[in-house]
C-alpha positions as CSV (number, residue, x, y, z in Angstrom):
1,X,-8.3,-0.3,10.7
2,X,-10.1,-0.2,7.3
3,X,-9.8,3.5,6.4
4,X,-9.0,4.5,2.8
5,X,-6.0,6.5,3.9
6,X,-3.9,3.7,5.3
7,X,-0.2,4.0,4.7
8,X,1.9,1.3,2.9
9,X,3.2,0.0,6.3
10,X,-0.3,-0.1,7.7
11,X,-1.6,-2.0,4.7
12,X,1.3,-4.5,5.0
13,X,0.6,-4.9,8.7
14,X,-3.1,-5.5,8.0
15,X,-2.3,-8.0,5.2
16,X,0.0,-10.0,7.5
17,X,-2.6,-9.9,10.3
18,X,-5.3,-11.2,8.0
19,X,-2.9,-13.9,6.6
20,X,-2.2,-15.1,10.1
21,X,-5.9,-15.2,11.0
22,X,-6.6,-17.1,7.8
23,X,-3.8,-19.6,8.5
24,X,-5.0,-20.4,12.0
25,X,-8.7,-20.6,10.9
26,X,-8.0,-22.8,7.9
27,X,-6.2,-25.3,10.1
28,X,-9.3,-25.4,12.4
29,X,-11.6,-25.5,9.4
30,X,-9.8,-28.4,7.9
31,X,-10.1,-30.3,11.1
32,X,-13.8,-29.5,11.3
33,X,-14.3,-30.5,7.7
34,X,-12.7,-33.9,8.2
35,X,-14.7,-34.7,11.4
36,X,-16.6,-37.9,11.0
37,X,-19.9,-36.3,12.1
38,X,-19.6,-34.0,9.1
39,X,-18.8,-36.6,6.5
40,X,-22.5,-37.3,5.7
41,X,-23.8,-35.8,2.5
42,X,-25.2,-32.3,2.8
43,X,-28.7,-33.5,2.2
44,X,-28.6,-35.6,5.4
45,X,-27.5,-32.7,7.6
46,X,-30.1,-31.0,9.6
47,X,-29.5,-27.3,10.6
48,X,-28.7,-26.9,14.2
49,X,-28.0,-23.9,16.3
50,X,-25.5,-25.6,18.6
51,X,-24.0,-28.5,16.7
52,X,-21.0,-29.1,14.5
53,X,-22.7,-28.0,11.4
54,X,-23.3,-24.5,12.8
55,X,-19.6,-24.4,13.7
56,X,-18.6,-25.5,10.2
57,X,-20.9,-23.0,8.5
58,X,-19.9,-20.2,10.9
59,X,-16.3,-20.8,10.3
60,X,-16.9,-21.1,6.5
61,X,-18.5,-17.6,6.5
62,X,-15.8,-16.2,8.7
63,X,-13.1,-17.5,6.3
64,X,-15.0,-16.1,3.3
65,X,-15.0,-12.7,5.1
66,X,-11.3,-12.8,5.9
67,X,-10.5,-13.8,2.3
68,X,-12.6,-10.8,1.1
69,X,-10.8,-8.4,3.5
70,X,-7.4,-9.7,2.4
71,X,-8.3,-9.3,-1.2
72,X,-9.4,-5.7,-0.6
73,X,-6.2,-4.9,1.3
74,X,-4.2,-6.4,-1.6
75,X,-6.1,-4.3,-4.0
76,X,-5.4,-1.2,-2.0
77,X,-1.7,-2.1,-1.8
78,X,-1.7,-2.4,-5.6
79,X,-3.4,1.0,-5.9
80,X,-0.8,2.5,-3.7
81,X,1.9,1.4,-6.2
82,X,0.8,4.2,-8.5
83,X,2.5,6.7,-6.1
84,X,5.8,4.9,-5.7
85,X,6.2,1.7,-7.7
86,X,9.5,0.5,-6.2
87,X,10.7,-3.0,-7.1
88,X,10.5,-4.1,-3.5
89,X,6.9,-2.9,-3.2
90,X,5.9,-4.6,-6.4
91,X,7.5,-7.8,-5.1
92,X,5.7,-7.4,-1.7
93,X,2.3,-7.0,-3.4
94,X,2.9,-10.0,-5.6
95,X,3.9,-12.1,-2.6
96,X,0.8,-11.1,-0.7
97,X,-1.3,-12.0,-3.7
98,X,0.4,-15.4,-4.0
99,X,-0.4,-16.0,-0.3
100,X,-4.0,-15.0,-0.8
101,X,-4.3,-17.4,-3.8
102,X,-2.8,-20.3,-1.7
103,X,-5.3,-19.6,1.1
104,X,-8.2,-19.4,-1.3
105,X,-7.3,-22.7,-3.0
106,X,-6.9,-24.4,0.4
107,X,-10.3,-23.0,1.5
108,X,-12.0,-24.2,-1.7
109,X,-10.4,-27.7,-1.3
110,X,-11.6,-28.0,2.3
111,X,-15.2,-26.8,1.9
């Protein structure tokens, strides 16, 4: 799934897959972040292996990983434009970058 020789269509499919994953996880992350049990200041939180903090931190790390992967796919899509920079492809890459930036802003607001 992450080979350096992915075709344009494979990269687009991977970007859409990652965007869908991010969308779903950001909704859950937002709900976790607004949970009353997590509204205490970070200094009053005690690390737990089974509690909501662990879920929050775990989801935060998972979202960071998805954002990194999407950024890398977008970079590879941009790199592939050197071979055939059609107007449609340039527009597609820009749209995926805009989506990435929206998700990153939402993630930063929620954490």
